[in-house]
C-alpha atoms as one frame of an Amber mdcrd trajectory, in Angstrom:
protein
 151.582  46.051 127.714 148.205  44.578 126.795 147.513  43.534 130.377 144.071
  44.241 131.829 143.918  46.960 134.458 143.976  45.609 137.979 142.854  47.574
 141.017 145.562  48.048 143.605 148.477  47.811 141.177 151.255  49.629 143.027
 153.206  50.447 139.822 150.490  52.752 138.466 148.335  55.134 140.446 146.250
  56.358 137.500 144.814  54.736 134.386 142.580  55.644 131.463 140.229  53.095
 129.970 138.206  53.604 126.784 134.728  52.041 126.876 134.864  50.420 123.440
 135.686  47.143 121.788 139.088  46.955 120.048 137.401  46.816 116.623 135.542
  50.070 117.402 138.696  51.883 118.507 139.676  52.996 114.968 136.204  54.463
 114.332 136.292  56.262 117.680 139.723  57.826 117.076 138.807  58.670 113.476
 135.692  60.518 114.619 137.822  62.588 117.007 140.689  63.377 114.644 139.111
  63.296 111.194 137.690  66.210 109.219 134.765  64.730 107.312 133.233  67.947
 105.961 134.219  71.554 105.378 131.872  74.447 104.691 133.341  77.795 103.607
 131.523  81.071 103.082 132.479  84.725 102.913 130.523  87.938 103.212 131.690
  91.215 101.734 130.824  94.674 102.930 131.828  97.470 105.209 131.575  96.764
 108.895 133.235  97.511 112.192 134.070  94.750 114.658 134.342  95.704 118.317
 135.681  93.684 121.222 132.115  93.145 122.468 131.130  91.692 119.070 133.846
  89.025 119.346 132.857  88.214 122.943 129.178  87.962 121.927 130.045  85.727
 118.949 131.989  83.435 121.288 129.108  83.097 123.769 126.458  82.663 121.068
 128.333  79.888 119.293 129.280  78.007 122.484 125.703  78.219 123.773 124.189
  76.915 120.527 126.589  73.981 120.178 126.121  72.948 123.811 122.320  73.197
 123.688 121.699  71.572 120.316 124.296  68.823 120.131 125.655  68.021 123.585
 128.885  69.814 122.689 131.787  70.502 125.003 134.271  73.276 124.237 137.834
  71.935 124.066 139.694  75.072 123.004 139.116  78.628 121.879 141.739  80.964
 120.422 141.811  84.465 118.995 144.661  85.611 116.799 144.847  89.366 116.297
 146.932  90.696 113.412 148.078  94.302 113.738 148.784  97.014 111.172 152.550
  96.321 111.416 151.915  92.628 110.468 152.726  91.411 113.992 150.198  89.177
 115.710 149.245  87.789 119.096 147.547  84.474 119.853 145.226  84.472 122.867
 144.211  81.053 124.194 140.899  81.756 125.922 138.040  84.209 125.925 139.270
  85.536 129.285 142.722  86.192 127.808 141.065  88.094 124.969 138.852  90.156
 127.287 141.763  91.206 129.502 144.357  91.684 126.725 145.694  95.230 126.416
 148.199  95.994 123.664 150.925  98.406 124.836 152.423  99.200 121.424 151.044
 101.974 119.203 149.376  99.539 116.781 145.790  98.611 115.977 144.266  95.277
 114.935 143.443  94.847 111.247 142.382  91.173 111.369 140.808  88.841 113.905
 140.836  85.045 113.566 138.592  83.125 115.983 138.840  79.355 116.341 136.694
  76.955 118.377 137.315  73.232 118.888 134.416  71.178 120.255 133.793  67.544
 121.066 130.223  66.953 119.913 127.905  64.006 120.409 125.405  64.158 117.550
 122.137  62.384 118.245 122.427  60.209 115.125 126.073  59.156 115.647 127.537
  56.405 117.781 130.781  58.195 118.700 131.477  61.818 119.645 133.260  63.877
 116.984 135.698  66.745 117.072 134.323  69.811 115.306 136.384  72.882 114.420
 134.823  76.246 113.663 136.899  79.131 112.315 135.686  82.695 111.848 137.941
  85.410 110.422 137.408  89.127 110.016 139.609  90.398 107.189 139.854  93.714
 105.359 138.861  93.750 101.677 142.475  93.907 100.455 143.377  90.683 102.279
 140.375  88.780 100.903 141.239  89.920  97.356 144.813  88.654  97.798 143.541
  85.335  99.169 141.220  84.924  96.194 144.063  85.676  93.780 146.340  83.168
  95.531 143.715  80.444  95.568 142.780  80.933  91.907 146.376  80.953  90.649
């Protein structure tokens, strides 16, 4: 199992090799899977979120991460929660743009989630970075605060 890869091996047509020393492997995997820091913030107020606002937020965030930190988008999802407490998970910005709900419901929450692989200039290994943005009505944020405090 720990055999070096040999070109022309007829048993395997494809192989993946990681360009690191065995002692660096743990640091590399840890930087991809770990969550070293979390920043949480909330803003209160009255606002209306339109489909275009979510699409613009997606493009703005992806553009900034790619330009500033050599980031590559791994995954993007949008979960819409409707007034009947049902929800739908959409797995790309294109799925979100083309989604058309057929039931007589309207969205009351939107949860956006980005996963990036980012190569920071001051780090040796790329890191996985998750960014979550949720739009919640006031009543939901009050319930979350009560649940967290209890």
